[in-house]
DRENPA-3360 file (N, C-alpha, C; in nm, 2 decimals, always signed):
BEGIN
1 = MLPMSSRP = +3.65/-2.29/-0.92/+3.64/-2.30/-0.77/+3.74/-2.20/-0.71 ~ +3.69/-2.12/-0.61/+3.77/-2.03/-0.54/+3.87/-2.09/-0.44 ~ +3.99/-2.04/-0.43/+4.08/-2.09/-0.33/+4.01/-2.07/-0.19 ~ +4.05/-2.16/-0.09/+3.99/-2.16/+0.04/+4.00/-2.02/+0.11 ~ +4.11/-1.95/+0.09/+4.14/-1.83/+0.16/+4.05/-1.71/+0.11 ~ +4.00/-1.72/-0.01/+3.92/-1.61/-0.07/+3.77/-1.63/-0.04 ~ +3.73/-1.74/+0.01/+3.59/-1.76/+0.05/+3.56/-1.70/+0.19 ~ +3.45/-1.64/+0.20/+3.41/-1.59/+0.34/+3.40/-1.71/+0.43;
9 = FDLQFFLA = +3.44/-1.69/+0.56/+3.43/-1.80/+0.66/+3.29/-1.82/+0.70 ~ +3.24/-1.94/+0.69/+3.10/-1.97/+0.73/+3.10/-2.02/+0.88 ~ +3.07/-1.93/+0.97/+3.07/-1.96/+1.11/+2.97/-2.06/+1.14 ~ +2.85/-2.05/+1.09/+2.74/-2.14/+1.13/+2.77/-2.28/+1.09 ~ +2.83/-2.30/+0.97/+2.87/-2.43/+0.92/+2.98/-2.49/+1.01 ~ +3.07/-2.40/+1.04/+3.18/-2.45/+1.13/+3.13/-2.49/+1.26 ~ +3.05/-2.41/+1.33/+3.00/-2.44/+1.46/+2.91/-2.57/+1.46 ~ +2.84/-2.59/+1.35/+2.76/-2.71/+1.34/+2.84/-2.84/+1.33;
17 = HICEGRSI = +2.97/-2.83/+1.29/+3.05/-2.95/+1.28/+3.16/-2.97/+1.39 ~ +3.16/-2.88/+1.49/+3.24/-2.91/+1.60/+3.16/-3.00/+1.69 ~ +3.22/-3.12/+1.71/+3.14/-3.23/+1.77/+3.15/-3.22/+1.92 ~ +3.27/-3.22/+1.98/+3.29/-3.23/+2.12/+3.29/-3.10/+2.18 ~ +3.23/-3.09/+2.30/+3.24/-2.96/+2.38/+3.14/-2.86/+2.33 ~ +3.05/-2.89/+2.25/+2.95/-2.79/+2.19/+2.81/-2.83/+2.23 ~ +2.74/-2.73/+2.27/+2.60/-2.76/+2.30/+2.52/-2.64/+2.26 ~ +2.39/-2.66/+2.22/+2.31/-2.55/+2.17/+2.20/-2.53/+2.27;
25 = HKFHQNQI = +2.18/-2.40/+2.31/+2.08/-2.37/+2.42/+1.98/-2.26/+2.36 ~ +1.86/-2.27/+2.41/+1.76/-2.17/+2.38/+1.73/-2.09/+2.50 ~ +1.73/-1.96/+2.49/+1.70/-1.87/+2.60/+1.58/-1.79/+2.57 ~ +1.50/-1.77/+2.66/+1.38/-1.68/+2.65/+1.42/-1.54/+2.69 ~ +1.34/-1.44/+2.65/+1.36/-1.31/+2.69/+1.38/-1.29/+2.84 ~ +1.48/-1.22/+2.88/+1.52/-1.19/+3.02/+1.58/-1.31/+3.09 ~ +1.61/-1.42/+3.02/+1.67/-1.54/+3.08/+1.83/-1.51/+3.08 ~ +1.89/-1.55/+3.19/+2.03/-1.53/+3.21/+2.11/-1.64/+3.13;
33 = VFAQGEPA = +2.20/-1.59/+3.05/+2.29/-1.69/+2.98/+2.41/-1.73/+3.07 ~ +2.47/-1.63/+3.14/+2.57/-1.65/+3.24/+2.57/-1.53/+3.33 ~ +2.61/-1.55/+3.45/+2.61/-1.44/+3.55/+2.75/-1.40/+3.60 ~ +2.77/-1.27/+3.63/+2.89/-1.22/+3.69/+2.93/-1.30/+3.81 ~ +3.05/-1.35/+3.82/+3.10/-1.43/+3.94/+3.09/-1.58/+3.91 ~ +3.03/-1.62/+3.81/+3.02/-1.77/+3.78/+3.16/-1.81/+3.71 ~ +3.19/-1.94/+3.71/+3.31/-1.98/+3.65/+3.31/-1.95/+3.50 ~ +3.43/-1.90/+3.45/+3.44/-1.86/+3.31/+3.51/-1.98/+3.24;
41 = DAVYCIQT = +3.42/-2.07/+3.19/+3.47/-2.20/+3.14/+3.43/-2.23/+2.99 ~ +3.36/-2.13/+2.93/+3.31/-2.15/+2.79/+3.30/-2.02/+2.72 ~ +3.30/-2.03/+2.59/+3.27/-1.92/+2.50/+3.13/-1.94/+2.44 ~ +3.05/-1.84/+2.42/+2.92/-1.86/+2.36/+2.92/-1.78/+2.23 ~ +2.84/-1.83/+2.13/+2.82/-1.77/+2.00/+2.67/-1.76/+1.98 ~ +2.62/-1.63/+1.96/+2.48/-1.61/+1.94/+2.44/-1.65/+1.80 ~ +2.35/-1.74/+1.78/+2.30/-1.78/+1.65/+2.18/-1.70/+1.61 ~ +2.09/-1.68/+1.70/+1.97/-1.60/+1.67/+1.94/-1.52/+1.80;
49 = GEVKVTVV = +1.87/-1.41/+1.79/+1.83/-1.33/+1.90/+1.93/-1.22/+1.94 ~ +1.91/-1.16/+2.06/+2.00/-1.06/+2.11/+2.02/-1.08/+2.25 ~ +2.14/-1.04/+2.30/+2.19/-1.05/+2.43/+2.25/-0.92/+2.48 ~ +2.21/-0.88/+2.61/+2.28/-0.76/+2.66/+2.38/-0.81/+2.76 ~ +2.50/-0.74/+2.76/+2.61/-0.77/+2.85/+2.61/-0.66/+2.95 ~ +2.61/-0.70/+3.08/+2.61/-0.60/+3.19/+2.71/-0.63/+3.29 ~ +2.74/-0.53/+3.37/+2.83/-0.54/+3.49/+2.76/-0.47/+3.60 ~ +2.78/-0.52/+3.72/+2.72/-0.46/+3.84/+2.84/-0.43/+3.94;
57 = SEHGKEAI = +2.84/-0.30/+3.99/+2.95/-0.26/+4.07/+2.93/-0.31/+4.21 ~ +3.02/-0.29/+4.30/+3.01/-0.34/+4.44/+2.90/-0.27/+4.51 ~ +2.86/-0.15/+4.46/+2.75/-0.07/+4.52/+2.61/-0.10/+4.46 ~ +2.61/-0.20/+4.37/+2.48/-0.24/+4.31/+2.44/-0.17/+4.18 ~ +2.53/-0.08/+4.13/+2.50/+0.00/+4.01/+2.52/-0.09/+3.89 ~ +2.42/-0.10/+3.80/+2.44/-0.18/+3.68/+2.47/-0.09/+3.56 ~ +2.56/-0.14/+3.48/+2.59/-0.07/+3.35/+2.58/-0.17/+3.24 ~ +2.52/-0.13/+3.13/+2.51/-0.21/+3.01/+2.64/-0.19/+2.93;
65 = IAVLGAGN = +2.71/-0.29/+2.90/+2.84/-0.29/+2.83/+2.81/-0.30/+2.68 ~ +2.72/-0.39/+2.64/+2.70/-0.41/+2.50/+2.56/-0.48/+2.48 ~ +2.51/-0.46/+2.36/+2.39/-0.54/+2.31/+2.45/-0.61/+2.19 ~ +2.44/-0.74/+2.19/+2.50/-0.82/+2.08/+2.40/-0.91/+2.01 ~ +2.41/-0.92/+1.88/+2.32/-1.00/+1.80/+2.39/-1.13/+1.74 ~ +2.32/-1.18/+1.65/+2.36/-1.31/+1.58/+2.50/-1.29/+1.53 ~ +2.59/-1.39/+1.54/+2.73/-1.39/+1.50/+2.83/-1.34/+1.59 ~ +2.78/-1.29/+1.71/+2.87/-1.23/+1.81/+2.90/-1.34/+1.91;
73 = FLGEACLT = +3.02/-1.32/+1.97/+3.06/-1.41/+2.08/+3.05/-1.35/+2.22 ~ +3.04/-1.43/+2.32/+3.03/-1.38/+2.46/+3.12/-1.47/+2.54 ~ +3.18/-1.41/+2.65/+3.26/-1.49/+2.74/+3.39/-1.53/+2.69 ~ +3.44/-1.46/+2.58/+3.57/-1.50/+2.53/+3.69/-1.46/+2.62 ~ +3.66/-1.39/+2.73/+3.77/-1.35/+2.82/+3.82/-1.48/+2.89 ~ +3.74/-1.59/+2.89/+3.79/-1.71/+2.96/+3.92/-1.76/+2.89 ~ +3.94/-1.72/+2.76/+4.05/-1.77/+2.69/+4.18/-1.70/+2.73 ~ +4.17/-1.59/+2.81/+4.29/-1.52/+2.86/+4.32/-1.56/+3.00;
81 = GQILRIVS = +4.26/-1.66/+3.05/+4.29/-1.71/+3.19/+4.19/-1.66/+3.29 ~ +4.09/-1.58/+3.25/+3.99/-1.53/+3.35/+3.92/-1.65/+3.41 ~ +3.92/-1.66/+3.54/+3.86/-1.77/+3.61/+3.71/-1.75/+3.64 ~ +3.67/-1.63/+3.67/+3.53/-1.60/+3.70/+3.48/-1.49/+3.60 ~ +3.35/-1.50/+3.57/+3.30/-1.40/+3.48/+3.29/-1.26/+3.54 ~ +3.33/-1.16/+3.47/+3.33/-1.02/+3.53/+3.21/-0.95/+3.48 ~ +3.13/-1.01/+3.39/+3.01/-0.95/+3.33/+2.90/-1.06/+3.34 ~ +2.77/-1.01/+3.32/+2.66/-1.10/+3.30/+2.61/-1.09/+3.16;
89 = ATALADSQ = +2.54/-1.19/+3.11/+2.48/-1.19/+2.98/+2.33/-1.23/+2.99 ~ +2.24/-1.16/+2.94/+2.10/-1.18/+2.95/+2.03/-1.17/+2.82 ~ +1.95/-1.27/+2.78/+1.88/-1.26/+2.65/+1.78/-1.14/+2.65 ~ +1.78/-1.06/+2.55/+1.69/-0.95/+2.53/+1.57/-1.00/+2.45 ~ +1.58/-1.10/+2.38/+1.48/-1.16/+2.30/+1.50/-1.32/+2.30 ~ +1.41/-1.39/+2.25/+1.43/-1.54/+2.24/+1.55/-1.56/+2.16 ~ +1.65/-1.64/+2.21/+1.78/-1.65/+2.14/+1.82/-1.80/+2.14 ~ +1.90/-1.83/+2.04/+1.96/-1.96/+2.03/+2.11/-1.94/+2.03;
97 = IVRLEKPE = +2.18/-2.00/+2.13/+2.32/-1.97/+2.15/+2.40/-2.10/+2.16 ~ +2.51/-2.11/+2.09/+2.60/-2.22/+2.10/+2.70/-2.20/+2.21 ~ +2.71/-2.30/+2.30/+2.81/-2.29/+2.41/+2.93/-2.38/+2.37 ~ +3.05/-2.32/+2.37/+3.17/-2.40/+2.33/+3.26/-2.40/+2.46 ~ +3.28/-2.53/+2.50/+3.37/-2.54/+2.62/+3.51/-2.49/+2.59 ~ +3.58/-2.43/+2.68/+3.71/-2.37/+2.66/+3.81/-2.46/+2.59 ~ +3.82/-2.58/+2.64/+3.92/-2.67/+2.56/+3.89/-2.69/+2.42 ~ +3.76/-2.70/+2.39/+3.72/-2.72/+2.25/+3.75/-2.60/+2.16;
105 = IMRAIRQH = +3.72/-2.48/+2.21/+3.74/-2.36/+2.13/+3.90/-2.34/+2.11 ~ +3.97/-2.37/+2.22/+4.12/-2.36/+2.21/+4.17/-2.46/+2.10 ~ +4.11/-2.58/+2.10/+4.15/-2.68/+2.00/+4.12/-2.63/+1.86 ~ +4.00/-2.57/+1.84/+3.95/-2.52/+1.71/+4.05/-2.41/+1.67 ~ +4.09/-2.32/+1.75/+4.18/-2.21/+1.72/+4.31/-2.27/+1.67 ~ +4.37/-2.37/+1.74/+4.49/-2.43/+1.70/+4.49/-2.51/+1.57 ~ +4.38/-2.59/+1.55/+4.37/-2.68/+1.44/+4.30/-2.63/+1.31 ~ +4.24/-2.51/+1.32/+4.16/-2.46/+1.21/+4.20/-2.32/+1.18;
113 = PAFAEFFI = +4.30/-2.30/+1.10/+4.35/-2.16/+1.07/+4.24/-2.06/+1.02 ~ +4.15/-2.11/+0.95/+4.04/-2.02/+0.90/+3.96/-1.97/+1.01 ~ +3.93/-2.06/+1.11/+3.85/-2.02/+1.22/+3.94/-1.92/+1.31 ~ +4.07/-1.95/+1.33/+4.15/-1.87/+1.41/+4.16/-1.73/+1.35 ~ +4.17/-1.72/+1.22/+4.18/-1.59/+1.15/+4.05/-1.51/+1.17 ~ +3.93/-1.58/+1.15/+3.80/-1.52/+1.17/+3.78/-1.47/+1.32 ~ +3.82/-1.56/+1.41/+3.80/-1.52/+1.55/+3.89/-1.41/+1.60 ~ +4.02/-1.41/+1.55/+4.11/-1.29/+1.58/+4.05/-1.17/+1.52;
121 = DYLLNRTF = +4.00/-1.17/+1.40/+3.95/-1.05/+1.33/+3.83/-1.01/+1.42 ~ +3.74/-1.10/+1.46/+3.63/-1.06/+1.55/+3.68/-0.99/+1.67 ~ +3.77/-1.05/+1.74/+3.82/-0.99/+1.87/+3.88/-0.86/+1.85 ~ +3.96/-0.84/+1.74/+4.02/-0.71/+1.71/+3.91/-0.60/+1.68 ~ +3.81/-0.64/+1.61/+3.70/-0.55/+1.58/+3.62/-0.51/+1.71 ~ +3.60/-0.61/+1.80/+3.53/-0.59/+1.92/+3.61/-0.50/+2.01 ~ +3.75/-0.52/+2.01/+3.83/-0.43/+2.09/+3.83/-0.28/+2.04 ~ +3.82/-0.27/+1.91/+3.81/-0.14/+1.85/+3.68/-0.07/+1.89;
129 = RVEADLID = +3.57/-0.15/+1.89/+3.44/-0.10/+1.93/+3.44/-0.05/+2.07 ~ +3.50/-0.13/+2.16/+3.51/-0.09/+2.30/+3.59/+0.03/+2.32 ~ +3.70/+0.05/+2.25/+3.78/+0.17/+2.25/+3.70/+0.29/+2.20 ~ +3.62/+0.27/+2.09/+3.54/+0.38/+2.04/+3.43/+0.42/+2.14 ~ +3.37/+0.32/+2.21/+3.27/+0.34/+2.31/+3.33/+0.43/+2.42 ~ +3.45/+0.39/+2.46/+3.51/+0.47/+2.57/+3.54/+0.61/+2.53 ~ +3.59/+0.63/+2.41/+3.62/+0.77/+2.36/+3.49/+0.84/+2.35 ~ +3.38/+0.78/+2.30/+3.25/+0.84/+2.29/+3.20/+0.89/+2.43;
137 = QLFNSCEK = +3.22/+0.80/+2.53/+3.17/+0.83/+2.66/+3.25/+0.95/+2.72 ~ +3.38/+0.95/+2.70/+3.46/+1.06/+2.75/+3.45/+1.19/+2.69 ~ +3.42/+1.20/+2.56/+3.43/+1.32/+2.49/+3.30/+1.37/+2.42 ~ +3.20/+1.30/+2.41/+3.08/+1.34/+2.34/+2.96/+1.37/+2.44 ~ +2.87/+1.45/+2.39/+2.75/+1.48/+2.47/+2.66/+1.36/+2.47 ~ +2.57/+1.36/+2.56/+2.47/+1.24/+2.57/+2.39/+1.24/+2.44 ~ +2.36/+1.35/+2.38/+2.28/+1.34/+2.25/+2.36/+1.27/+2.14 ~ +2.49/+1.31/+2.13/+2.58/+1.24/+2.03/+2.59/+1.10/+2.06;
145 = RLARLLLL = +2.61/+1.06/+2.19/+2.62/+0.92/+2.23/+2.50/+0.84/+2.19 ~ +2.38/+0.90/+2.22/+2.26/+0.84/+2.18/+2.24/+0.82/+2.03 ~ +2.28/+0.92/+1.95/+2.27/+0.90/+1.81/+2.36/+0.79/+1.76 ~ +2.49/+0.79/+1.81/+2.58/+0.69/+1.77/+2.53/+0.55/+1.81 ~ +2.48/+0.54/+1.93/+2.43/+0.41/+1.98/+2.31/+0.36/+1.89 ~ +2.22/+0.44/+1.85/+2.11/+0.40/+1.77/+2.15/+0.36/+1.63 ~ +2.25/+0.43/+1.58/+2.31/+0.39/+1.45/+2.38/+0.25/+1.46 ~ +2.45/+0.23/+1.57/+2.52/+0.10/+1.59/+2.42/-0.01/+1.60;
153 = LANFGRQS = +2.32/+0.01/+1.68/+2.22/-0.09/+1.70/+2.14/-0.13/+1.57 ~ +2.13/-0.03/+1.48/+2.06/-0.06/+1.35/+2.16/-0.11/+1.25 ~ +2.29/-0.13/+1.28/+2.39/-0.18/+1.19/+2.42/-0.08/+1.08 ~ +2.39/+0.05/+1.10/+2.41/+0.15/+1.00/+2.55/+0.17/+0.96 ~ +2.58/+0.17/+0.83/+2.72/+0.19/+0.78/+2.80/+0.07/+0.77 ~ +2.74/-0.05/+0.80/+2.81/-0.18/+0.78/+2.79/-0.22/+0.64 ~ +2.86/-0.33/+0.61/+2.85/-0.39/+0.47/+2.71/-0.43/+0.43 ~ +2.63/-0.48/+0.53/+2.49/-0.52/+0.50/+2.40/-0.40/+0.52;
161 = EPQPILAK = +2.28/-0.41/+0.48/+2.18/-0.30/+0.49/+2.15/-0.28/+0.64 ~ +2.11/-0.15/+0.67/+2.07/-0.13/+0.81/+1.95/-0.22/+0.85 ~ +1.95/-0.27/+0.97/+1.85/-0.37/+1.02/+1.76/-0.30/+1.12 ~ +1.64/-0.34/+1.13/+1.56/-0.30/+1.24/+1.61/-0.35/+1.37 ~ +1.60/-0.28/+1.48/+1.64/-0.33/+1.61/+1.53/-0.42/+1.66 ~ +1.58/-0.55/+1.68/+1.48/-0.66/+1.72/+1.43/-0.65/+1.86 ~ +1.52/-0.62/+1.95/+1.47/-0.62/+2.09/+1.40/-0.49/+2.13 ~ +1.31/-0.50/+2.22/+1.24/-0.38/+2.27/+1.33/-0.32/+2.37;
169 = ISQEMLAE = +1.39/-0.20/+2.34/+1.48/-0.13/+2.43/+1.41/-0.01/+2.49 ~ +1.40/-0.01/+2.62/+1.34/+0.10/+2.68/+1.43/+0.23/+2.69 ~ +1.37/+0.34/+2.72/+1.44/+0.46/+2.74/+1.55/+0.45/+2.85 ~ +1.51/+0.37/+2.96/+1.60/+0.35/+3.07/+1.72/+0.27/+3.02 ~ +1.70/+0.17/+2.94/+1.81/+0.09/+2.89/+1.90/+0.17/+2.80 ~ +1.84/+0.25/+2.72/+1.92/+0.34/+2.63/+2.01/+0.43/+2.72 ~ +1.94/+0.49/+2.82/+2.02/+0.58/+2.91/+2.13/+0.51/+2.98 ~ +2.11/+0.39/+3.02/+2.22/+0.31/+3.08/+2.33/+0.28/+2.98;
177 = MIGTN = +2.29/+0.26/+2.86/+2.39/+0.22/+2.76/+2.48/+0.34/+2.72 ~ +2.43/+0.47/+2.74/+2.51/+0.58/+2.70/+2.56/+0.65/+2.83 ~ +2.53/+0.60/+2.94/+2.59/+0.65/+3.07/+2.52/+0.78/+3.12 ~ +2.39/+0.79/+3.10/+2.32/+0.90/+3.15/+2.19/+0.85/+3.22 ~ +2.10/+0.95/+3.26/+1.97/+0.91/+3.32/+1.86/+0.97/+3.25;
% end
């Protein structure tokens, strides 16, 4: 038997056994998971499907921040004291998402070191991805940004095999994601 620390963390098993403050929701394509300006009171974990994260400026211009699939978290900024959502999340495909109330996820982080380590690793990797996206936006041509985005969407270069992109992504959506028209 392997020691606990050398086993990979099973997020789905863990989420299934958090009793209080957890609910499972099904979202259909184009259904809003949460909207910019709503209270930031929970963290979400995508079990199946895909979700796009967007922000709308004061002038009504929308930007796509990310497209996230199974195993990704949404709304984690509420853990930093954010009171209102600064982004919106919308299902790109039929999705099943676990909603974890802020007090419950805070308790899980404090009481379950394996989850805390997993979650911190996730947040650090997400921060790295956001920084890489910003650098890409500032220094690369739109062709290079598009190529990088398509590889990221297909999970190319990750530990698992490249995956087909599940959601139907239009040319307009790709353009928004790379910051061009």
